[in-house]
MMTF fields as JSON, N, C-alpha, C and O atoms, coordinates in Angstrom:
{
  "mmtfVersion": "1.0.0",
  "mmtfProducer": "UNKNOWN",
  "numBonds": 251,
  "numAtoms": 252,
  "numGroups": 63,
  "numChains": 1,
  "numModels": 1,
  "chainsPerModel": [1],
  "groupsPerChain": [63],
  "chainIdList": ["A"],
  "bondAtomList": [4, 2, 8, 6, 12, 10, 16, 14, 20, 18, 24, 22, 28, 26, 32, 30, 36, 34, 40, 38, 44, 42, 48, 46, 52, 50, 56, 54, 60, 58, 64, 62, 68, 66, 72, 70, 76, 74, 80, 78, 84, 82, 88, 86, 92, 90, 96, 94, 100, 98, 104, 102, 108, 106, 112, 110, 116, 114, 120, 118, 124, 122, 128, 126, 132, 130, 136, 134, 140, 138, 144, 142, 148, 146, 152, 150, 156, 154, 160, 158, 164, 162, 168, 166, 172, 170, 176, 174, 180, 178, 184, 182, 188, 186, 192, 190, 196, 194, 200, 198, 204, 202, 208, 206, 212, 210, 216, 214, 220, 218, 224, 222, 228, 226, 232, 230, 236, 234, 240, 238, 244, 242, 248, 246],
  "bondOrderList": [1, 1, 1, 1, 1, 1, 1, 1, 1, 1, 1, 1, 1, 1, 1, 1, 1, 1, 1, 1, 1, 1, 1, 1, 1, 1, 1, 1, 1, 1, 1, 1, 1, 1, 1, 1, 1, 1, 1, 1, 1, 1, 1, 1, 1, 1, 1, 1, 1, 1, 1, 1, 1, 1, 1, 1, 1, 1, 1, 1, 1, 1],
  "groupList": [{"groupName": "MET", "atomNameList": ["N", "CA", "C", "O"], "elementList": ["N", "C", "C", "O"], "formalChargeList": [0, 0, 0, 0], "bondAtomList": [1, 0, 2, 1, 3, 2], "bondOrderList": [1, 1, 2], "singleLetterCode": "M", "chemCompType": "L-PEPTIDE LINKING"}, {"groupName": "ILE", "atomNameList": ["N", "CA", "C", "O"], "elementList": ["N", "C", "C", "O"], "formalChargeList": [0, 0, 0, 0], "bondAtomList": [1, 0, 2, 1, 3, 2], "bondOrderList": [1, 1, 2], "singleLetterCode": "I", "chemCompType": "L-PEPTIDE LINKING"}, {"groupName": "GLY", "atomNameList": ["N", "CA", "C", "O"], "elementList": ["N", "C", "C", "O"], "formalChargeList": [0, 0, 0, 0], "bondAtomList": [1, 0, 2, 1, 3, 2], "bondOrderList": [1, 1, 2], "singleLetterCode": "G", "chemCompType": "PEPTIDE LINKING"}, {"groupName": "VAL", "atomNameList": ["N", "CA", "C", "O"], "elementList": ["N", "C", "C", "O"], "formalChargeList": [0, 0, 0, 0], "bondAtomList": [1, 0, 2, 1, 3, 2], "bondOrderList": [1, 1, 2], "singleLetterCode": "V", "chemCompType": "L-PEPTIDE LINKING"}, {"groupName": "LYS", "atomNameList": ["N", "CA", "C", "O"], "elementList": ["N", "C", "C", "O"], "formalChargeList": [0, 0, 0, 0], "bondAtomList": [1, 0, 2, 1, 3, 2], "bondOrderList": [1, 1, 2], "singleLetterCode": "K", "chemCompType": "L-PEPTIDE LINKING"}, {"groupName": "ALA", "atomNameList": ["N", "CA", "C", "O"], "elementList": ["N", "C", "C", "O"], "formalChargeList": [0, 0, 0, 0], "bondAtomList": [1, 0, 2, 1, 3, 2], "bondOrderList": [1, 1, 2], "singleLetterCode": "A", "chemCompType": "L-PEPTIDE LINKING"}, {"groupName": "PRO", "atomNameList": ["N", "CA", "C", "O"], "elementList": ["N", "C", "C", "O"], "formalChargeList": [0, 0, 0, 0], "bondAtomList": [1, 0, 2, 1, 3, 2], "bondOrderList": [1, 1, 2], "singleLetterCode": "P", "chemCompType": "L-PEPTIDE LINKING"}, {"groupName": "PHE", "atomNameList": ["N", "CA", "C", "O"], "elementList": ["N", "C", "C", "O"], "formalChargeList": [0, 0, 0, 0], "bondAtomList": [1, 0, 2, 1, 3, 2], "bondOrderList": [1, 1, 2], "singleLetterCode": "F", "chemCompType": "L-PEPTIDE LINKING"}, {"groupName": "GLN", "atomNameList": ["N", "CA", "C", "O"], "elementList": ["N", "C", "C", "O"], "formalChargeList": [0, 0, 0, 0], "bondAtomList": [1, 0, 2, 1, 3, 2], "bondOrderList": [1, 1, 2], "singleLetterCode": "Q", "chemCompType": "L-PEPTIDE LINKING"}, {"groupName": "ASN", "atomNameList": ["N", "CA", "C", "O"], "elementList": ["N", "C", "C", "O"], "formalChargeList": [0, 0, 0, 0], "bondAtomList": [1, 0, 2, 1, 3, 2], "bondOrderList": [1, 1, 2], "singleLetterCode": "N", "chemCompType": "L-PEPTIDE LINKING"}, {"groupName": "SER", "atomNameList": ["N", "CA", "C", "O"], "elementList": ["N", "C", "C", "O"], "formalChargeList": [0, 0, 0, 0], "bondAtomList": [1, 0, 2, 1, 3, 2], "bondOrderList": [1, 1, 2], "singleLetterCode": "S", "chemCompType": "L-PEPTIDE LINKING"}, {"groupName": "THR", "atomNameList": ["N", "CA", "C", "O"], "elementList": ["N", "C", "C", "O"], "formalChargeList": [0, 0, 0, 0], "bondAtomList": [1, 0, 2, 1, 3, 2], "bondOrderList": [1, 1, 2], "singleLetterCode": "T", "chemCompType": "L-PEPTIDE LINKING"}, {"groupName": "ARG", "atomNameList": ["N", "CA", "C", "O"], "elementList": ["N", "C", "C", "O"], "formalChargeList": [0, 0, 0, 0], "bondAtomList": [1, 0, 2, 1, 3, 2], "bondOrderList": [1, 1, 2], "singleLetterCode": "R", "chemCompType": "L-PEPTIDE LINKING"}, {"groupName": "GLU", "atomNameList": ["N", "CA", "C", "O"], "elementList": ["N", "C", "C", "O"], "formalChargeList": [0, 0, 0, 0], "bondAtomList": [1, 0, 2, 1, 3, 2], "bondOrderList": [1, 1, 2], "singleLetterCode": "E", "chemCompType": "L-PEPTIDE LINKING"}, {"groupName": "CYS", "atomNameList": ["N", "CA", "C", "O"], "elementList": ["N", "C", "C", "O"], "formalChargeList": [0, 0, 0, 0], "bondAtomList": [1, 0, 2, 1, 3, 2], "bondOrderList": [1, 1, 2], "singleLetterCode": "C", "chemCompType": "L-PEPTIDE LINKING"}, {"groupName": "LEU", "atomNameList": ["N", "CA", "C", "O"], "elementList": ["N", "C", "C", "O"], "formalChargeList": [0, 0, 0, 0], "bondAtomList": [1, 0, 2, 1, 3, 2], "bondOrderList": [1, 1, 2], "singleLetterCode": "L", "chemCompType": "L-PEPTIDE LINKING"}, {"groupName": "ASP", "atomNameList": ["N", "CA", "C", "O"], "elementList": ["N", "C", "C", "O"], "formalChargeList": [0, 0, 0, 0], "bondAtomList": [1, 0, 2, 1, 3, 2], "bondOrderList": [1, 1, 2], "singleLetterCode": "D", "chemCompType": "L-PEPTIDE LINKING"}, {"groupName": "TYR", "atomNameList": ["N", "CA", "C", "O"], "elementList": ["N", "C", "C", "O"], "formalChargeList": [0, 0, 0, 0], "bondAtomList": [1, 0, 2, 1, 3, 2], "bondOrderList": [1, 1, 2], "singleLetterCode": "Y", "chemCompType": "L-PEPTIDE LINKING"}, {"groupName": "HIS", "atomNameList": ["N", "CA", "C", "O"], "elementList": ["N", "C", "C", "O"], "formalChargeList": [0, 0, 0, 0], "bondAtomList": [1, 0, 2, 1, 3, 2], "bondOrderList": [1, 1, 2], "singleLetterCode": "H", "chemCompType": "L-PEPTIDE LINKING"}],
  "groupTypeList": [0, 1, 2, 3, 4, 4, 1, 1, 1, 3, 3, 5, 5, 2, 6, 7, 8, 7, 5, 0, 1, 9, 10, 3, 1, 11, 12, 4, 10, 2, 5, 7, 13, 11, 13, 13, 2, 14, 15, 10, 15, 16, 2, 3, 12, 10, 14, 11, 12, 17, 13, 13, 1, 13, 3, 16, 18, 14, 9, 2, 1, 3, 1],
  "groupIdList": [1, 2, 3, 4, 5, 6, 7, 8, 9, 10, 11, 12, 13, 14, 15, 16, 17, 18, 19, 20, 21, 22, 23, 24, 25, 26, 27, 28, 29, 30, 31, 32, 33, 34, 35, 36, 37, 38, 39, 40, 41, 42, 43, 44, 45, 46, 47, 48, 49, 50, 51, 52, 53, 54, 55, 56, 57, 58, 59, 60, 61, 62, 63],
  "secStructList": [7, 7, 1, 1, 7, 7, 7, 3, 3, 3, 3, 3, 3, 6, 6, 3, 3, 3, 3, 3, 3, 1, 7, 3, 3, 3, 3, 3, 3, 3, 3, 3, 3, 3, 3, 3, 3, 3, 6, 6, 3, 3, 3, 3, 3, 3, 3, 3, 3, 3, 3, 3, 3, 3, 3, 3, 7, 4, 4, 4, 7, 7, 7],
  "xCoordList": [-8.103, -8.345, -9.79, -10.178, -10.595, -11.973, -12.986, -14.19, -12.507, -13.393, -13.914, -14.794, -13.379, -13.762, -12.486, -11.545, -12.439, -11.224, -11.163, -11.669, -10.546, -10.36, -8.961, -8.421, -8.379, -7.11, -7.462, -7.936, -7.232, -7.605, -6.377, -5.688, -6.102, -5.008, -5.635, -6.391, -5.319, -5.793, -4.586, -3.597, -4.66, -3.556, -4.011, -5.06, -3.205, -3.433, -2.096, -1.257, -1.894, -0.633, -0.942, -1.331, -0.768, -1.09, -2.566, -3.411, -2.897, -4.306, -4.977, -6.188, -4.203, -4.74, -5.12, -4.282, -6.383, -6.864, -7.75, -8.723, -7.4, -8.204, -7.967, -7.009, -8.852, -8.732, -8.79, -9.491, -8.039, -8.073, -8.443, -7.911, -9.347, -9.816, -9.352, -9.473, -8.814, -8.326, -7.312, -7.397, -6.36, -5.344, -4.299, -4.046, -3.7, -2.651, -1.501, -1.721, -0.276, 0.89, 1.185, 1.388, 1.207, 1.455, 2.854, 3.345, 3.505, 4.863, 5.518, 4.859, 6.828, 7.567, 9.001, 9.561, 9.599, 10.994, 11.616, 10.914, 12.936, 13.66, 13.613, 13.292, 13.927, 13.879, 14.886, 16.0, 14.476, 15.388, 14.976, 13.806, 15.956, 15.713, 15.436, 16.077, 14.475, 14.142, 13.626, 13.578, 13.246, 12.63, 11.303, 11.15, 10.342, 9.07, 8.452, 8.772, 7.569, 6.884, 5.407, 4.901, 4.736, 3.311, 2.666, 3.254, 1.485, 0.809, 0.45, 0.292, 0.319, -0.069, 1.109, 0.909, 2.35, 3.537, 4.572, 4.703, 5.305, 6.358, 7.575, 7.886, 8.262, 9.528, 9.39, 8.298, 10.554, 10.603, 11.185, 11.893, 10.884, 11.366, 11.895, 11.417, 12.89, 13.435, 12.432, 11.723, 12.376, 11.492, 12.011, 12.808, 11.555, 11.89, 10.718, 9.574, 11.002, 10.0, 10.481, 11.611, 9.641, 9.959, 9.696, 8.74, 10.559, 10.403, 9.132, 8.444, 8.817, 7.627, 6.908, 7.537, 5.594, 4.778, 3.617, 3.222, 3.088, 1.873, 0.885, 1.244, -0.352, -1.349, -2.591, -2.936, -3.25, -4.571, -5.49, -5.12, -6.677, -7.545, -9.009, -9.399, -9.793, -11.25, -11.932, -12.556, -11.815, -12.468, -12.027, -12.764, -10.831, -10.317, -10.986, -10.806, -11.757, -12.483, -11.656, -11.221, -11.439, -10.78, -11.86, -12.651, -11.894, -12.93, -12.386, -13.094],
  "yCoordList": [-10.078, -11.401, -11.604, -12.717, -10.522, -10.648, -10.466, -10.414, -10.368, -10.236, -8.828, -8.632, -7.85, -6.451, -5.65, -5.804, -4.788, -4.023, -2.798, -1.732, -2.955, -1.885, -2.009, -3.11, -0.892, -0.883, -0.511, 0.595, -1.426, -1.201, -1.359, -2.378, -0.348, -0.404, -0.316, 0.611, -1.283, -1.271, -1.07, -1.794, -0.089, 0.235, 0.011, 0.502, -0.742, -0.926, -0.683, -1.581, 0.539, 0.922, 1.492, 2.653, 0.67, 1.111, 1.454, 0.645, 2.645, 3.009, 3.447, 3.666, 3.576, 4.054, 2.882, 2.034, 2.833, 1.807, 2.485, 3.157, 2.299, 2.907, 2.189, 1.43, 2.436, 1.868, 2.999, 3.992, 2.837, 3.788, 3.015, 1.931, 3.563, 2.89, 3.666, 4.889, 2.921, 3.486, 4.602, 5.656, 4.371, 5.383, 5.456, 4.481, 6.645, 6.9, 7.581, 8.552, 7.088, 7.712, 9.02, 9.028, 10.132, 11.445, 11.971, 12.865, 11.422, 11.836, 10.693, 9.992, 10.497, 9.448, 9.896, 10.638, 9.437, 9.78, 8.687, 7.91, 8.643, 7.67, 6.259, 5.319, 6.096, 4.777, 3.82, 4.214, 2.542, 1.494, 0.173, -0.043, -0.705, -2.013, -3.031, -3.014, -3.915, -4.97, -6.175, -6.149, -7.214, -8.383, -8.633, -8.372, -9.143, -9.505, -10.666, -10.924, -11.354, -12.495, -12.19, -11.158, -13.11, -12.967, -14.337, -15.344, -14.394, -15.674, -16.324, -17.543, -15.532, -16.052, -16.553, -17.275, -16.177, -16.54, -17.189, -16.81, -18.162, -18.82, -17.922, -17.138, -18.038, -17.357, -15.889, -15.379, -15.224, -13.788, -13.06, -13.651, -11.79, -10.971, -9.647, -9.119, -9.122, -7.809, -6.734, -6.868, -5.669, -4.558, -3.275, -3.315, -2.161, -0.853, -0.38, -0.401, 0.043, 0.619, 2.004, 2.384, 2.755, 4.134, 4.377, 3.85, 5.184, 5.533, 6.348, 6.173, 7.239, 8.086, 8.14, 8.228, 8.087, 8.297, 9.222, 9.326, 9.881, 10.679, 10.133, 9.901, 9.927, 9.358, 10.229, 10.945, 10.147, 10.729, 9.53, 8.558, 9.579, 8.407, 8.792, 9.888, 7.918, 7.957, 9.21, 9.158, 10.316, 11.567, 12.07, 12.805, 11.678, 12.144, 11.52, 12.005, 10.455, 9.821, 8.676, 7.794, 8.686, 7.579, 6.81, 7.389, 5.495, 4.653, 4.036, 3.29],
  "zCoordList": [-6.324, -5.782, -5.327, -4.974, -5.333, -4.866, -5.992, -5.739, -7.234, -8.376, -8.626, -9.464, -7.909, -8.072, -8.25, -7.471, -9.273, -9.537, -8.629, -8.981, -7.468, -6.49, -5.913, -5.813, -5.538, -4.816, -3.383, -3.125, -2.457, -1.065, -0.186, -0.248, 0.637, 1.604, 2.987, 3.276, 3.839, 5.219, 6.116, 6.0, 7.011, 7.91, 9.345, 9.762, 10.099, 11.534, 12.209, 12.275, 12.714, 13.347, 14.726, 14.856, 15.749, 17.101, 17.203, 16.822, 17.713, 17.871, 16.563, 16.534, 15.487, 14.21, 13.318, 13.009, 12.903, 11.991, 10.955, 11.298, 9.668, 8.614, 7.3, 7.159, 6.334, 4.991, 3.976, 4.173, 2.882, 1.773, 0.514, 0.271, -0.283, -1.488, -2.714, -2.777, -3.698, -4.962, -4.747, -5.377, -3.861, -3.57, -4.685, -5.393, -4.817, -5.799, -5.07, -4.346, -5.25, -4.628, -5.354, -6.568, -4.605, -5.202, -4.89, -5.58, -3.849, -3.483, -2.734, -1.965, -2.955, -2.254, -2.028, -2.834, -0.917, -0.629, 0.231, 0.877, 0.228, 1.041, 0.482, 1.209, -0.796, -1.433, -0.805, -0.461, -0.659, -0.209, -0.847, -1.162, -1.032, -1.634, -0.534, 0.517, -0.786, 0.167, -0.61, -1.84, 0.091, -0.523, 0.163, 1.356, -0.6, 0.003, -0.745, -1.906, -0.068, -0.645, -0.842, -0.402, -1.51, -1.8, -1.632, -2.025, -1.064, -0.888, -2.223, -2.287, -3.289, -4.599, -5.428, -6.404, -5.051, -5.821, -4.914, -3.75, -5.437, -4.665, -4.523, -5.419, -3.393, -3.189, -2.825, -2.574, -2.805, -2.516, -3.717, -4.531, -3.819, -4.933, -4.41, -3.405, -5.11, -4.769, -5.16, -6.157, -4.37, -4.706, -4.058, -3.121, -4.566, -4.009, -3.169, -3.621, -1.957, -1.062, -0.643, -0.949, 0.049, 0.416, 1.898, 2.467, 2.514, 3.929, 4.143, 5.149, 3.203, 3.303, 1.963, 0.908, 2.02, 0.823, 1.18, 2.341, 0.174, 0.324, -0.69, -1.844, -0.273, -1.175, -1.252, -0.312, -2.398, -2.595, -2.76, -3.418, -2.176, -2.217, -2.317, -1.916, -2.836, -2.996, -2.437, -1.377, -3.137, -2.741, -1.372, -0.715, -0.937, 0.346, 1.555, 2.672, 1.36, 2.463, 3.029, 2.288, 4.329, 5.018, 5.748, 6.493, 5.534, 6.147, 7.424, 8.1]
}
């Protein structure tokens, strides 16, 4: 959406705030079905999410 091909995840959970760039999911567990919406698309859609994931990201650097 910003004209640059990057995968960016920003996390703000209590006192922890960080960003990960070009992350890849390397492990996942605890699958569950849910629904979510998107500002770019109308309505909600079913999707699978996970209780826990492990990611590898941009040379291991957390910003």
